[in-house]
C-alpha positions as CSV (number, residue, x, y, z in Angstrom):
1,M,0.0,0.0,0.0
2,N,1.5,3.3,-0.9
3,L,0.6,6.8,0.4
4,G,-1.6,7.7,-2.5
5,E,-3.9,4.8,-1.8
6,L,-4.7,6.2,1.7
7,F,-5.8,9.6,0.3
8,Y,-7.4,8.4,-2.9
9,S,-9.5,5.4,-2.5
10,A,-11.4,3.3,-5.1
11,Y,-14.7,4.3,-3.4
12,G,-14.6,7.9,-4.6
13,P,-14.0,11.3,-3.3
14,S,-16.5,10.9,-0.3
15,V,-14.2,8.4,1.5
16,R,-10.9,10.3,1.1
17,I,-8.8,11.6,4.1
18,S,-7.9,15.1,4.1
19,I,-4.2,16.0,4.7
20,R,-5.3,18.9,7.0
21,S,-7.3,16.4,9.1
22,L,-4.3,14.2,9.5
23,I,-2.0,17.1,10.4
24,A,-4.6,18.5,12.9
25,A,-5.1,15.0,14.5
26,A,-1.4,14.4,14.8
27,A,-0.8,17.9,16.3
28,A,-3.6,17.4,18.8
29,L,-2.3,13.8,19.8
30,T,1.3,15.1,20.2
31,A,0.2,18.0,22.3
32,F,-2.0,15.7,24.5
33,F,1.0,13.4,25.1
34,V,3.4,16.2,25.8
35,F,1.0,17.7,28.3
36,G,0.4,14.3,30.0
37,L,4.2,13.6,30.1
38,S,5.0,17.0,31.8
39,F,2.5,16.2,34.6
40,A,3.9,12.7,35.0
41,L,7.4,14.0,35.3
42,K,6.3,16.7,37.9
43,A,4.5,13.9,39.9
44,Q,7.7,11.8,40.1
45,R,9.7,14.8,41.4
46,R,7.1,15.8,44.0
47,R,7.8,15.3,47.7
48,I,6.1,12.4,49.5
49,T,2.9,13.7,51.3
50,T,1.5,10.4,52.6
51,G,2.6,7.5,54.6
52,M,5.3,7.1,57.1
53,K,8.0,8.7,54.9
54,A,6.0,11.9,54.8
55,L,6.9,12.5,58.4
56,V,10.7,13.1,57.6
57,G,11.5,16.7,57.9
58,E,8.3,17.5,60.0
59,I,8.8,19.7,63.1
60,G,7.2,18.7,66.5
61,S,7.7,18.8,70.1
62,A,8.9,16.3,72.7
63,A,6.0,15.1,74.9
64,T,8.3,13.4,77.3
65,N,12.2,13.5,78.0
66,L,14.0,11.5,75.2
67,N,16.9,9.8,76.8
68,P,17.2,8.4,74.1
69,K,13.7,7.0,73.8
70,G,10.4,8.8,74.7
71,R,7.3,10.2,73.0
72,I,6.9,13.2,70.7
73,F,3.9,15.0,69.3
74,V,4.3,15.7,65.5
75,H,1.8,16.2,62.7
76,G,-1.1,16.1,65.2
77,E,-0.3,12.7,66.6
78,Y,1.8,11.1,69.5
79,W,4.6,8.9,68.4
80,N,7.4,6.7,69.9
81,A,10.7,8.3,69.2
82,Q,14.4,7.9,69.7
83,S,16.9,10.8,69.8
84,C,19.8,10.7,67.5
85,E,21.7,13.5,69.5
86,G,21.6,12.7,73.1
87,V,19.0,14.0,75.6
88,I,16.1,16.0,74.4
89,K,14.0,17.6,77.2
90,K,10.1,17.6,77.4
91,G,8.7,20.6,75.3
92,E,11.8,21.2,73.1
93,E,11.2,21.3,69.3
94,I,12.3,18.4,67.3
95,E,12.7,17.5,63.7
96,V,12.0,14.0,62.3
97,V,15.1,12.6,60.5
98,D,14.0,9.0,59.8
99,V,11.3,6.5,60.3
100,E,12.1,2.9,61.5
101,R,9.0,0.8,61.8
102,L,6.7,2.7,64.1
103,R,9.5,4.7,65.9
104,L,10.6,8.1,64.7
105,K,14.3,9.1,64.9
106,V,14.6,12.7,65.8
107,K,17.0,15.5,66.6
108,K,16.7,18.8,68.2
109,Q,15.4,21.6,66.0
110,K,18.0,24.2,65.4
111,P,16.7,27.8,65.9
112,E,16.5,29.7,62.7
113,E,19.2,32.2,62.2
114,G,18.8,35.7,60.9
115,G,15.4,36.6,62.4
116,A,14.0,40.1,62.7
């Protein structure tokens, strides 16, 4: 089958495919896939927002003394935690650095520098 057979069929002019229609359909299909691919790539790069790993980087407070184990309050929930940097006193701000099973590994939150 050559290209001419696609556009000029034996059934007459009512069954022919217009070159403009083919170009328009190809352009629309290409735009659709490029648009969809860009969203897929953005989704792959996005930070995790659900599950246990979403807690990494969250800021909370120590609900009990952590020496090295204790309880913390983060993301609206109480969690068992283990300090990675020695003793953390009750009420101090912490940052979650890792999740191991149902225990969060935490460190003291460093105060922001600069300020007002």
